[in-house]
Rosetta silent file (secondary structure, phi, psi, omega in degrees, C-alpha in Angstrom):
SEQUENCE: MAKLFYEDILVDEITTNRSMTVDEVLELIDFDEQKFIRDNGFDDIDYNDFKLVY
SCORE:     score description
SCORE:     0.000 S_00000001
   1 L     0.000  136.129  177.194  -87.781   33.156  -91.011 S_00000001
   2 E  -129.687  141.685  176.905  -87.360   36.831  -90.211 S_00000001
   3 E  -112.462  131.140  179.106  -89.687   39.095  -88.274 S_00000001
   4 E   -99.341  122.844  179.349  -89.945   42.756  -88.981 S_00000001
   5 E  -116.991  146.628  164.058  -90.752   44.969  -85.936 S_00000001
   6 E  -114.012  113.320 -169.102  -91.464   48.662  -85.532 S_00000001
   7 L    51.284 -114.036 -177.258  -90.533   49.305  -81.904 S_00000001
   8 L  -104.686    7.656 -176.850  -92.474   46.458  -80.227 S_00000001
   9 E   -93.486  121.511  177.624  -95.053   46.054  -83.014 S_00000001
  10 E   -74.320  116.935 -177.520  -94.772   43.004  -85.295 S_00000001
  11 E   -87.484  -46.968 -178.447  -95.181   44.384  -88.831 S_00000001
  12 E  -168.716  162.883  172.995  -94.729   41.151  -90.821 S_00000001
  13 E  -120.946  140.902  177.623  -92.938   37.850  -90.973 S_00000001
  14 E  -134.256  155.845  173.895  -91.104   36.619  -93.998 S_00000001
  15 L  -104.938  127.219 -178.538  -89.311   33.465  -95.024 S_00000001
  16 L  -147.618  156.254  176.836  -85.914   34.000  -96.467 S_00000001
  17 L  -112.446   18.397 -179.913  -82.633   32.109  -96.933 S_00000001
  18 L  -147.971  163.184  170.914  -80.436   35.217  -96.872 S_00000001
  19 L   -71.559  141.480 -178.616  -79.837   38.336  -94.889 S_00000001
  20 L  -135.276  155.416  174.011  -81.898   41.306  -95.865 S_00000001
  21 L   -88.446  162.527  177.491  -82.038   44.978  -95.008 S_00000001
  22 H   -55.754  -46.296 -179.462  -85.055   46.610  -93.495 S_00000001
  23 H   -56.705  -43.638  179.670  -85.548   48.551  -96.786 S_00000001
  24 H   -63.861  -42.316  179.998  -85.561   45.298  -98.799 S_00000001
  25 H   -65.542  -43.812  176.896  -88.179   43.751  -96.503 S_00000001
  26 H   -56.466  -39.864  176.552  -90.364   46.838  -96.605 S_00000001
  27 H   -68.815  -41.199 -179.035  -90.301   46.746 -100.367 S_00000001
  28 H   -62.691  -37.099  179.823  -90.915   43.040 -100.462 S_00000001
  29 L   -89.352    3.053 -176.344  -94.058   43.340  -98.263 S_00000001
  30 L    53.236   49.100 -177.965  -95.321   46.419 -100.133 S_00000001
  31 L   -55.051  123.585  176.416  -95.269   48.429  -96.870 S_00000001
  32 L  -101.440  102.731 -175.317  -97.915   51.194  -96.846 S_00000001
  33 H   -60.900  -45.759 -178.500  -96.496   53.846  -94.529 S_00000001
  34 H   -64.863  -40.900  177.663  -99.689   55.915  -94.368 S_00000001
  35 H   -66.883  -41.317  177.289 -101.894   52.903  -93.552 S_00000001
  36 H   -58.842  -45.828 -179.736  -99.430   51.804  -90.858 S_00000001
  37 H   -61.171  -47.568  177.621  -99.463   55.245  -89.326 S_00000001
  38 H   -62.851  -48.342 -179.131 -103.313   55.396  -89.305 S_00000001
  39 H   -55.860  -36.761 -174.858 -103.699   51.826  -88.084 S_00000001
  40 H  -103.798   -0.239  175.858 -101.396   52.405  -85.115 S_00000001
  41 L    73.510   25.572  176.315 -102.379   55.994  -84.212 S_00000001
  42 L   -87.453  159.452  171.816  -98.958   57.542  -84.899 S_00000001
  43 L   -87.674  -30.061 -174.083  -98.326   61.055  -86.182 S_00000001
  44 L  -168.041  162.628  176.064  -95.228   59.901  -88.022 S_00000001
  45 L  -125.317  154.256  179.389  -92.733   57.005  -87.965 S_00000001
  46 L  -110.637  115.854 -176.765  -88.949   56.880  -87.697 S_00000001
  47 H   -65.268  -14.169  174.405  -87.432   54.291  -90.064 S_00000001
  48 H   -72.440  -12.970 -176.892  -84.555   53.866  -87.536 S_00000001
  49 H   -93.002    1.660  173.247  -87.047   52.219  -85.235 S_00000001
  50 E   -82.330  148.381  175.993  -87.553   49.205  -87.548 S_00000001
  51 E  -150.567  148.150  176.131  -85.601   46.079  -86.770 S_00000001
  52 E  -108.070  134.592  179.606  -85.310   42.584  -88.182 S_00000001
  53 E  -119.544  120.679  179.625  -85.107   39.570  -85.896 S_00000001
  54 L   -97.258    0.000    0.000  -83.991   36.243  -87.465 S_00000001
């Protein structure tokens, strides 16, 4: 199981049996950047602030 966070916000959890990059996970979950920005009241996001926790 891996958890994808943006800063301290849990974006999604996935089950995987291998290491993945943040980009791979974002693609796998069909991440909608504009919806995430609206839902969380951000002006913009920095992709460097995403992290995966296994």
